[in-house]
ROTI-866277 format. One record per residue (C-alpha): residue in one letter; residue number from 1; x, y, z. Coordinates in steps of 0.25 Angstrom, whole numbers. Example, Ala and Ser with C-alpha at 12.3 -4.5 7.8 and 13.67 -1.06 7.14 Angstrom:
# ROTI-866277
+---+-----+-------+-------+-------+
| r |   k |    px |    py |    pz |
+---+-----+-------+-------+-------+
| A |   1 |    49 |   -18 |    31 |
| S |   2 |    55 |    -4 |    29 |
+---+-----+-------+-------+-------+
This chain:
# ROTI-866277
+---+-----+-------+-------+-------+
| r |   k |    px |    py |    pz |
+---+-----+-------+-------+-------+
| M |   1 |   499 |   472 |   332 |
| R |   2 |   495 |   460 |   340 |
| R |   3 |   480 |   458 |   342 |
| L |   4 |   475 |   452 |   354 |
| P |   5 |   466 |   439 |   351 |
| Y |   6 |   452 |   442 |   353 |
| L |   7 |   443 |   434 |   364 |
| F |   8 |   430 |   442 |   364 |
| S |   9 |   424 |   448 |   376 |
| P |  10 |   412 |   439 |   382 |
| L |  11 |   404 |   452 |   383 |
| L |  12 |   404 |   452 |   367 |
| L |  13 |   403 |   437 |   365 |
| L |  14 |   392 |   432 |   375 |
| H |  15 |   383 |   426 |   364 |
| V |  16 |   380 |   412 |   359 |
| L |  17 |   376 |   408 |   345 |
| G |  18 |   363 |   401 |   346 |
| A |  19 |   367 |   389 |   354 |
| K |  20 |   362 |   386 |   368 |
| P |  21 |   372 |   377 |   375 |
| A |  22 |   373 |   378 |   390 |
| P |  23 |   380 |   392 |   395 |
| Y |  24 |   395 |   394 |   395 |
| I |  25 |   394 |   406 |   405 |
| R |  26 |   387 |   407 |   418 |
| I |  27 |   387 |   415 |   430 |
| T |  28 |   387 |   409 |   444 |
| E |  29 |   387 |   414 |   458 |
| A |  30 |   394 |   408 |   470 |
| P |  31 |   389 |   406 |   484 |
| D |  32 |   398 |   418 |   488 |
| G |  33 |   393 |   427 |   477 |
| E |  34 |   404 |   426 |   467 |
| I |  35 |   398 |   428 |   453 |
| Q |  36 |   405 |   419 |   443 |
| L |  37 |   406 |   419 |   428 |
| Q |  38 |   408 |   405 |   423 |
| V |  39 |   411 |   400 |   409 |
| A |  40 |   409 |   385 |   404 |
| I |  41 |   419 |   375 |   398 |
| R |  42 |   410 |   365 |   392 |
| K |  43 |   414 |   351 |   387 |
| L |  44 |   408 |   345 |   375 |
| E |  45 |   409 |   330 |   371 |
| P |  46 |   405 |   323 |   358 |
| T |  47 |   392 |   316 |   359 |
| T |  48 |   396 |   304 |   350 |
| D |  49 |   411 |   304 |   345 |
| S |  50 |   419 |   300 |   357 |
| K |  51 |   433 |   304 |   349 |
| T |  52 |   428 |   318 |   348 |
| P |  53 |   435 |   327 |   359 |
| P |  54 |   427 |   334 |   370 |
| I |  55 |   426 |   349 |   367 |
| W |  56 |   427 |   360 |   379 |
| L |  57 |   420 |   372 |   376 |
| S |  58 |   429 |   381 |   385 |
| A |  59 |   421 |   393 |   386 |
| V |  60 |   429 |   406 |   392 |
| A |  61 |   426 |   420 |   396 |
| H |  62 |   437 |   429 |   392 |
| V |  63 |   440 |   435 |   405 |
| G |  64 |   441 |   428 |   419 |
| E |  65 |   449 |   424 |   430 |
| K |  66 |   463 |   419 |   428 |
| S |  67 |   458 |   406 |   435 |
| Y |  68 |   448 |   404 |   425 |
| F |  69 |   457 |   405 |   413 |
| D |  70 |   467 |   396 |   420 |
| T |  71 |   456 |   385 |   422 |
| I |  72 |   452 |   387 |   406 |
| Q |  73 |   467 |   386 |   403 |
| K |  74 |   469 |   373 |   410 |
| H |  75 |   456 |   367 |   403 |
| L |  76 |   461 |   371 |   389 |
| D |  77 |   475 |   366 |   392 |
| Q |  78 |   469 |   352 |   394 |
| Q |  79 |   462 |   352 |   380 |
| A |  80 |   469 |   346 |   368 |
| L |  81 |   464 |   358 |   360 |
| V |  82 |   458 |   371 |   362 |
| L |  83 |   451 |   380 |   352 |
| F |  84 |   452 |   393 |   357 |
| E |  85 |   446 |   407 |   355 |
| G |  86 |   454 |   419 |   351 |
| V |  87 |   452 |   428 |   339 |
| G |  88 |   466 |   432 |   333 |
| F |  89 |   475 |   422 |   338 |
| H |  90 |   479 |   420 |   323 |
| P |  91 |   480 |   431 |   314 |
| D |  92 |   472 |   425 |   302 |
| K |  93 |   464 |   413 |   298 |
| A |  94 |   475 |   405 |   291 |
| T |  95 |   483 |   406 |   304 |
| R |  96 |   472 |   401 |   312 |
| L |  97 |   469 |   390 |   303 |
| K |  98 |   483 |   384 |   305 |
| G |  99 |   478 |   379 |   318 |
| K | 100 |   490 |   382 |   326 |
| R | 101 |   488 |   380 |   341 |
| G | 102 |   492 |   390 |   352 |
| A | 103 |   490 |   405 |   354 |
| G | 104 |   492 |   410 |   339 |
| N | 105 |   496 |   425 |   339 |
| F | 106 |   491 |   427 |   353 |
| Q | 107 |   501 |   432 |   364 |
| R | 108 |   497 |   435 |   378 |
| D | 109 |   502 |   449 |   379 |
| M | 110 |   492 |   453 |   368 |
| V | 111 |   481 |   452 |   380 |
| E | 112 |   487 |   463 |   389 |
| K | 113 |   481 |   476 |   383 |
| S | 114 |   467 |   470 |   379 |
| I | 115 |   455 |   475 |   383 |
| Q | 116 |   451 |   461 |   388 |
| E | 117 |   463 |   460 |   397 |
| D | 118 |   460 |   474 |   403 |
| I | 119 |   445 |   470 |   406 |
| A | 120 |   450 |   456 |   412 |
| K | 121 |   460 |   463 |   421 |
| S | 122 |   450 |   474 |   426 |
| L | 123 |   441 |   463 |   431 |
| G | 124 |   452 |   455 |   437 |
| L | 125 |   452 |   444 |   427 |
| V | 126 |   460 |   439 |   415 |
| Y | 127 |   458 |   439 |   400 |
| Q | 128 |   457 |   426 |   393 |
| L | 129 |   468 |   428 |   383 |
| G | 130 |   478 |   432 |   394 |
| A | 131 |   474 |   420 |   402 |
| I | 132 |   474 |   408 |   393 |
| E | 133 |   486 |   402 |   387 |
| Y | 134 |   483 |   400 |   372 |
| D | 135 |   497 |   396 |   368 |
| R | 136 |   494 |   381 |   370 |
| P | 137 |   496 |   369 |   360 |
| N | 138 |   481 |   365 |   361 |
| F | 139 |   475 |   379 |   359 |
| L | 140 |   470 |   382 |   345 |
| N | 141 |   464 |   395 |   342 |
| S | 142 |   450 |   394 |   335 |
| D | 143 |   446 |   408 |   332 |
| M | 144 |   447 |   419 |   322 |
| S | 145 |   460 |   424 |   318 |
| A | 146 |   462 |   439 |   319 |
| Q | 147 |   461 |   441 |   304 |
| E | 148 |   448 |   433 |   303 |
| F | 149 |   442 |   441 |   315 |
| M | 150 |   446 |   454 |   309 |
| T | 151 |   439 |   452 |   296 |
| H | 152 |   426 |   452 |   303 |
| F | 153 |   428 |   466 |   306 |
| Q | 154 |   433 |   471 |   293 |
| L | 155 |   423 |   477 |   283 |
| G | 156 |   422 |   470 |   270 |
| T | 157 |   427 |   457 |   274 |
| K | 158 |   418 |   444 |   273 |
| Q | 159 |   419 |   441 |   287 |
| S | 160 |   416 |   457 |   291 |
| I | 161 |   405 |   459 |   302 |
| L | 162 |   406 |   474 |   299 |
| S | 163 |   395 |   481 |   290 |
| G | 164 |   403 |   494 |   288 |
| D | 165 |   392 |   501 |   295 |
| A | 166 |   398 |   508 |   308 |
| K | 167 |   385 |   506 |   316 |
| E | 168 |   383 |   491 |   312 |
| D | 169 |   398 |   488 |   315 |
| R | 170 |   398 |   495 |   328 |
| D | 171 |   398 |   483 |   337 |
| A | 172 |   410 |   476 |   329 |
| T | 173 |   418 |   488 |   329 |
| R | 174 |   417 |   490 |   344 |
| F | 175 |   420 |   476 |   346 |
| M | 176 |   433 |   477 |   339 |
| A | 177 |   437 |   490 |   346 |
| T | 178 |   434 |   484 |   359 |
| L | 179 |   443 |   472 |   355 |
| A | 180 |   454 |   481 |   351 |
| G | 181 |   452 |   489 |   363 |
| T | 182 |   451 |   503 |   355 |
| S | 183 |   435 |   505 |   358 |
| A | 184 |   432 |   517 |   367 |
| A | 185 |   424 |   507 |   376 |
| T | 186 |   436 |   499 |   378 |
| K | 187 |   445 |   510 |   382 |
| I | 188 |   435 |   515 |   392 |
| L | 189 |   434 |   501 |   397 |
| K | 190 |   449 |   500 |   399 |
| G | 191 |   450 |   513 |   407 |
| F | 192 |   438 |   509 |   415 |
| L | 193 |   445 |   495 |   418 |
| Q | 194 |   458 |   502 |   422 |
| L | 195 |   450 |   512 |   431 |
| F | 196 |   441 |   502 |   439 |
| G | 197 |   447 |   488 |   436 |
| T | 198 |   454 |   487 |   449 |
| S | 199 |   441 |   489 |   457 |
| P | 200 |   436 |   475 |   463 |
| K | 201 |   421 |   481 |   462 |
| F | 202 |   424 |   485 |   447 |
| Q | 203 |   429 |   471 |   444 |
| G | 204 |   417 |   464 |   452 |
| V | 205 |   407 |   472 |   444 |
| A | 206 |   414 |   471 |   430 |
| R | 207 |   415 |   456 |   432 |
| L | 208 |   401 |   454 |   436 |
| V | 209 |   396 |   462 |   424 |
| L | 210 |   404 |   452 |   416 |
| I | 211 |   399 |   440 |   422 |
| E | 212 |   385 |   445 |   421 |
| T | 213 |   386 |   449 |   406 |
| L | 214 |   393 |   436 |   402 |
| G | 215 |   384 |   427 |   411 |
| S | 216 |   372 |   434 |   405 |
| L | 217 |   375 |   435 |   391 |
| G | 218 |   384 |   423 |   389 |
| N | 219 |   373 |   412 |   388 |
| E | 220 |   361 |   421 |   383 |
| I | 221 |   363 |   426 |   370 |
| S | 222 |   360 |   415 |   360 |
| N | 223 |   363 |   421 |   347 |
| T | 224 |   369 |   433 |   339 |
| G | 225 |   354 |   438 |   336 |
| K | 226 |   353 |   442 |   351 |
| L | 227 |   365 |   451 |   349 |
| P | 228 |   363 |   465 |   344 |
| E | 229 |   364 |   465 |   329 |
| S | 230 |   377 |   473 |   327 |
| M | 231 |   384 |   462 |   336 |
| Q | 232 |   379 |   450 |   329 |
| K | 233 |   389 |   449 |   317 |
| L | 234 |   400 |   452 |   327 |
| M | 235 |   396 |   441 |   337 |
| K | 236 |   394 |   431 |   326 |
| M | 237 |   408 |   433 |   321 |
| I | 238 |   414 |   433 |   335 |
| L | 239 |   407 |   421 |   340 |
| Q | 240 |   401 |   412 |   328 |
| K | 241 |   412 |   414 |   318 |
| R | 242 |   423 |   411 |   328 |
| N | 243 |   415 |   399 |   334 |
| K | 244 |   415 |   394 |   319 |
| I | 245 |   430 |   394 |   319 |
| V | 246 |   430 |   385 |   332 |
| L | 247 |   420 |   375 |   326 |
| Q | 248 |   429 |   374 |   314 |
| D | 249 |   441 |   371 |   322 |
| L | 250 |   433 |   362 |   330 |
| Q | 251 |   428 |   354 |   318 |
| K | 252 |   442 |   353 |   312 |
| I | 253 |   447 |   347 |   325 |
| M | 254 |   435 |   336 |   326 |
| N | 255 |   438 |   333 |   311 |
| A | 256 |   453 |   330 |   314 |
| K | 257 |   458 |   316 |   315 |
| E | 258 |   464 |   319 |   328 |
| R | 259 |   456 |   326 |   338 |
| P | 260 |   459 |   333 |   351 |
| E | 261 |   456 |   325 |   363 |
| S | 262 |   449 |   338 |   369 |
| L | 263 |   445 |   352 |   363 |
| S | 264 |   442 |   365 |   370 |
| I | 265 |   436 |   377 |   363 |
| F | 266 |   440 |   389 |   371 |
| Y | 267 |   431 |   401 |   368 |
| G | 268 |   423 |   412 |   374 |
| A | 269 |   410 |   407 |   381 |
| A | 270 |   401 |   415 |   371 |
| H | 271 |   407 |   405 |   359 |
| M | 272 |   403 |   392 |   367 |
| P | 273 |   388 |   390 |   365 |
| H | 274 |   389 |   391 |   350 |
| L | 275 |   401 |   382 |   350 |
| E | 276 |   395 |   372 |   358 |
| A | 277 |   382 |   372 |   350 |
| R | 278 |   391 |   369 |   337 |
| I | 279 |   399 |   359 |   343 |
| T | 280 |   388 |   351 |   349 |
| K | 281 |   380 |   352 |   336 |
| S | 282 |   391 |   349 |   325 |
| L | 283 |   401 |   340 |   333 |
| G | 284 |   392 |   332 |   342 |
| Y | 285 |   396 |   337 |   356 |
| K | 286 |   389 |   339 |   369 |
| P | 287 |   392 |   347 |   381 |
| V | 288 |   395 |   338 |   393 |
| S | 289 |   400 |   347 |   404 |
| D | 290 |   404 |   361 |   408 |
| T | 291 |   415 |   367 |   417 |
| W | 292 |   412 |   381 |   422 |
| L | 293 |   423 |   390 |   425 |
| T | 294 |   422 |   404 |   433 |
| C | 295 |   427 |   414 |   424 |
| F | 296 |   427 |   425 |   434 |
| S | 297 |   418 |   430 |   445 |
| V | 298 |   414 |   441 |   454 |
| R | 299 |   414 |   441 |   469 |
| P | 300 |   404 |   452 |   473 |
| D | 301 |   409 |   452 |   488 |
| Q | 302 |   424 |   454 |   484 |
| Q | 303 |   422 |   464 |   473 |
| G | 304 |   412 |   473 |   480 |
| L | 305 |   399 |   469 |   473 |
| N | 306 |   386 |   469 |   480 |
| Q | 307 |   373 |   462 |   475 |
| S | 308 |   368 |   476 |   470 |
| D | 309 |   380 |   477 |   461 |
| I | 310 |   378 |   463 |   456 |
| K | 311 |   363 |   466 |   453 |
| F | 312 |   367 |   478 |   446 |
| V | 313 |   378 |   472 |   437 |
| R | 314 |   368 |   461 |   433 |
| R | 315 |   357 |   470 |   430 |
| L | 316 |   366 |   479 |   422 |
| V | 317 |   372 |   468 |   414 |
| A | 318 |   358 |   462 |   411 |
| I | 319 |   354 |   475 |   405 |
| Q | 320 |   366 |   477 |   397 |
| I | 321 |   364 |   463 |   391 |
| K | 322 |   350 |   466 |   388 |
| K | 323 |   353 |   479 |   382 |
| Y | 324 |   365 |   473 |   373 |
| I | 325 |   356 |   461 |   368 |
| N | 326 |   344 |   470 |   365 |
| Q | 327 |   351 |   481 |   358 |
+---+-----+-------+-------+-------+
């Protein structure tokens, strides 16, 4: 059975690892009341070696407007090399290390029945894996293979994050069930989306919840210690270990006799503060500019939302975030 490569929901990955670069996610409000979620593409340049290529940290949210992904695609196609996120584009580590460019095992029709695709469609948006063209000669997958990822969820392996205790492993098993689309919550969510997904007001409220959650959490949680203990191993694996692969690939590129003229790291926004901190410290780079792209937005006047609705959603999100962090 073909398995869809994983891009992890930003609701799970809103967390940075001990570094405090400038934000990669922000909420803006236009004069006409439009509430926008914006994500940064940050350019890094070397501080000393003029022969070292610029690095673009191309942060991304995994669902957005088609026009948002079109703009990102254009940017990526202009780079000599793109190191991109996606667990499972290769079946195993040995295949990944061959360094073959393009989309690996990924085929776009694998996206159609995923929960991520269902969520995006219900919000009138598109899902990244279906919107970005990965089969490009300048694209190199820089992430865990399917086999590497799954060993973290197998008891008895050196890399396993499972303890064997059902209570301690609850978050990890729920996470995997959600990815597979087999959890009860996922099935309920699918039914809910089918029932209400065509309502403009539902879309407006759901978009606003997502905007406020990403915008509030995305630049606030500074390390895994602020997460519930049961989530810490899982999040370290999802973020730190996968970032380590990117940094190893990047180091190989910098050590090569022939370096690309430009390079982009195309990953979820939650990964970027940690990557930026490591690159600026270890490779002698500095941030020089940001390009902010609007991922998606809410137009309250067009979607039947009033100021009371907006205040209610913001208050509800703030309560849930506080409850989650402090549990």
